C-alpha positions as CSV (number, residue, x, y, z in Angstrom):
1,X,-157.2,-72.1,19.6
2,X,-158.0,-70.4,16.3
3,X,-159.1,-66.8,16.4
4,X,-157.5,-66.0,19.8
5,X,-155.1,-63.4,18.3
6,X,-157.0,-62.4,15.3
7,X,-158.5,-59.0,15.0
8,X,-162.2,-58.5,14.1
9,X,-162.6,-56.0,11.2
10,X,-165.7,-53.9,10.5
11,X,-166.4,-50.9,8.3
12,X,-164.9,-48.4,10.8
13,X,-163.3,-50.5,13.5
14,X,-160.6,-53.0,14.1
15,X,-160.9,-54.7,17.5
16,X,-160.1,-57.7,19.7
17,X,-162.5,-57.5,22.6
18,X,-162.4,-60.8,24.5
19,X,-164.5,-61.3,27.6
20,X,-164.5,-64.1,30.1
21,X,-168.0,-64.7,31.5
22,X,-169.0,-67.0,34.4
23,X,-172.7,-67.3,35.5
24,X,-174.4,-69.7,37.8
25,X,-177.8,-71.4,38.2
26,X,-180.1,-70.1,40.9
27,X,-179.3,-71.5,44.3
28,X,-176.3,-73.1,42.5
29,X,-178.5,-76.2,41.7
30,X,-176.6,-78.7,39.6
31,X,-179.1,-79.1,36.8
32,X,-177.0,-78.4,33.7
33,X,-176.3,-82.1,33.0
34,X,-176.9,-84.4,30.0
35,X,-179.5,-83.1,27.6
36,X,-180.1,-79.9,29.5
37,X,-176.4,-79.0,29.4
38,X,-176.4,-79.8,25.6
39,X,-179.5,-77.6,25.1
40,X,-177.8,-74.7,27.0
41,X,-174.7,-75.0,24.8
42,X,-176.8,-75.1,21.6
43,X,-178.9,-72.1,22.7
44,X,-175.8,-70.1,23.6
45,X,-174.3,-70.9,20.2
46,X,-177.5,-69.7,18.5
47,X,-177.7,-66.5,20.5
48,X,-174.0,-65.7,19.9
49,X,-174.5,-66.3,16.2
50,X,-177.4,-63.8,16.0
51,X,-175.3,-61.2,17.9
52,X,-172.2,-61.7,15.8
53,X,-170.3,-62.8,18.9
54,X,-167.6,-65.4,18.4
55,X,-167.3,-68.1,21.0
56,X,-163.6,-68.7,21.5
57,X,-164.0,-71.2,24.3
58,X,-166.9,-72.4,26.5
59,X,-167.7,-75.0,29.1
60,X,-171.0,-76.0,30.7
61,X,-170.6,-77.4,34.3
62,X,-173.6,-78.8,36.3
63,X,-174.1,-75.5,38.2
64,X,-172.3,-72.8,36.1
65,X,-171.1,-71.8,32.6
66,X,-167.8,-70.4,31.5
67,X,-167.6,-68.5,28.2
68,X,-164.7,-66.8,26.5
69,X,-166.3,-64.5,23.8
70,X,-165.0,-62.1,21.2
71,X,-167.6,-59.3,21.3
72,X,-168.1,-56.5,18.7
73,X,-167.4,-53.0,20.2
74,X,-171.0,-51.9,19.8
75,X,-172.2,-54.5,22.3
76,X,-171.8,-54.0,26.0
77,X,-170.9,-57.0,28.1
78,X,-174.1,-56.5,30.1
79,X,-176.2,-56.7,26.9
80,X,-174.5,-59.9,25.9
81,X,-175.2,-61.5,29.3
82,X,-178.8,-60.1,29.3
83,X,-179.5,-61.9,26.0
84,X,-177.7,-65.2,26.9
85,X,-179.2,-65.6,30.3
86,X,-182.7,-64.3,29.3
87,X,-183.1,-66.4,26.2
88,X,-181.7,-69.6,27.7
89,X,-183.8,-69.3,30.8
90,X,-187.0,-68.6,28.7
91,X,-186.5,-71.5,26.4
92,X,-185.4,-74.0,29.0
93,X,-188.1,-73.2,31.4
94,X,-190.7,-73.2,28.7
95,X,-189.7,-76.6,27.3
96,X,-188.9,-78.5,30.5
97,X,-191.6,-79.0,33.1
98,X,-189.1,-80.4,35.7
99,X,-187.0,-77.2,35.5
100,X,-190.1,-75.1,35.9
101,X,-191.0,-76.9,39.1
102,X,-187.5,-76.6,40.5
103,X,-186.9,-73.0,39.5
104,X,-190.1,-71.1,40.4
105,X,-190.5,-67.5,39.5
106,X,-189.2,-68.0,36.0
107,X,-185.6,-67.6,36.9
108,X,-183.1,-70.3,35.9
109,X,-179.9,-68.2,36.5
110,X,-178.8,-66.4,39.7
111,X,-178.6,-62.7,39.6
112,X,-175.4,-61.2,38.4
113,X,-172.4,-62.7,36.6
114,X,-168.6,-62.5,36.5
115,X,-166.9,-60.8,33.6
116,X,-163.3,-59.8,32.9
117,X,-161.4,-58.8,29.8
118,X,-158.5,-60.7,28.5
119,X,-155.9,-59.7,26.1
120,X,-152.2,-60.0,25.2
121,X,-151.2,-56.8,26.8
122,X,-151.0,-56.2,30.6
123,X,-152.3,-53.2,32.5
124,X,-148.7,-52.2,33.2
125,X,-147.8,-52.1,29.5
126,X,-150.8,-50.0,28.7
127,X,-150.1,-47.6,31.6
128,X,-146.5,-47.2,30.4
129,X,-147.7,-46.6,26.8
130,X,-150.0,-43.9,28.0
131,X,-147.4,-42.4,30.2
132,X,-144.9,-42.1,27.4
133,X,-147.3,-40.4,24.9
134,X,-145.5,-37.0,25.3
135,X,-142.2,-38.7,24.7
136,X,-143.0,-39.8,21.2
137,X,-142.1,-37.4,18.4
138,X,-144.7,-36.3,15.9
139,X,-143.9,-35.8,12.2
140,X,-145.9,-33.6,9.9
141,X,-146.1,-33.3,6.2
142,X,-146.8,-29.7,5.0
143,X,-149.1,-29.2,2.0
144,X,-147.9,-31.5,-0.9
145,X,-144.4,-31.5,0.4
146,X,-142.4,-34.7,0.6
147,X,-140.2,-33.1,3.3
148,X,-141.1,-34.1,6.8
149,X,-140.9,-31.6,9.6
150,X,-140.4,-33.0,13.1
151,X,-141.5,-31.1,16.1
152,X,-140.8,-31.8,19.8
153,X,-143.3,-32.5,22.5
154,X,-145.4,-29.6,23.6
155,X,-147.8,-29.5,26.6
156,X,-150.8,-30.5,24.4
157,X,-152.1,-33.4,26.5
158,X,-153.6,-33.9,29.9
159,X,-152.4,-36.6,32.2
160,X,-155.2,-38.2,34.1
161,X,-153.0,-39.5,36.8
162,X,-151.7,-36.1,37.8
163,X,-153.7,-33.7,39.9
164,X,-153.2,-30.0,39.3
165,X,-153.2,-27.6,42.3
166,X,-155.8,-24.9,42.2
167,X,-154.7,-21.4,41.2
168,X,-154.7,-18.5,43.7
169,X,-158.0,-17.2,42.2
170,X,-159.7,-20.5,43.2
171,X,-160.2,-21.9,39.7
172,X,-158.2,-24.9,38.8
173,X,-155.8,-25.0,35.9
174,X,-156.9,-27.8,33.6
175,X,-154.5,-27.9,30.7
176,X,-152.5,-25.9,28.2
177,X,-153.1,-26.2,24.5
178,X,-150.7,-25.3,21.7
179,X,-152.1,-25.0,18.3
180,X,-150.4,-26.4,15.2
181,X,-151.7,-26.5,11.7
182,X,-150.9,-29.5,9.5
183,X,-152.4,-31.7,6.9
184,X,-151.5,-35.0,8.3
185,X,-149.6,-36.2,11.3
186,X,-147.6,-39.4,11.5
187,X,-146.5,-40.5,15.0
188,X,-143.2,-42.2,15.0
189,X,-142.8,-44.9,17.6
190,X,-139.6,-44.8,19.6
C-alpha cells in the first residue's frame, strides 16, 4: 500500500497519524449494498479530500464501514468521525426515500464508533524509549565554538511512572531542576 510508511509534512510538523475507524449502521441494518454502498464510499472520499485526510484503506460492508486514515495533527479523531458520519447520513437520507423510511429520526449510523491508532512502533518500544531518556548523553556547542562539550545526565526530568513520597512537611516533592546555559543542544542517541 503506498503511503503507509510515508510521513506527512506541513509548515511546522512532520507526522504519521494513522487511525483505524469502524462504525455501524443503526440497528446494524444491512443497507450499505450496491448503489448505496458506492454512494457512501464516494461521500467519504469527498469528505476526506476536503479535510486533507488521506484514505490508506477502506471497505464498506452491508452493515459497517472500516477506514484506515492518515489524519493531520490538528484534527481530532472525533471531529473526523463527526464529519464523516454527519455528512454521509445527511446526504443519504436526503436523497433516498427508502432509507428515510427505514431510519426514522434522521440517524443512519449508530451512536459511537471504534477507533485505534496504528503505527510501526509498539507501546513497549515507546515506553522503553521514554524510560531511557535520562541515559542518553546531551552534547552542547558553546557560542561559536566548534568544540563540543558533553555533560552527563542530571535529574532534569520527571518520570510519570514513578510516584514521589510526600515530604515530612506534607507537601510533595515534584522534581529537581538543574539549569544549564547553552546555545544549542544535540542529543546523541546511544
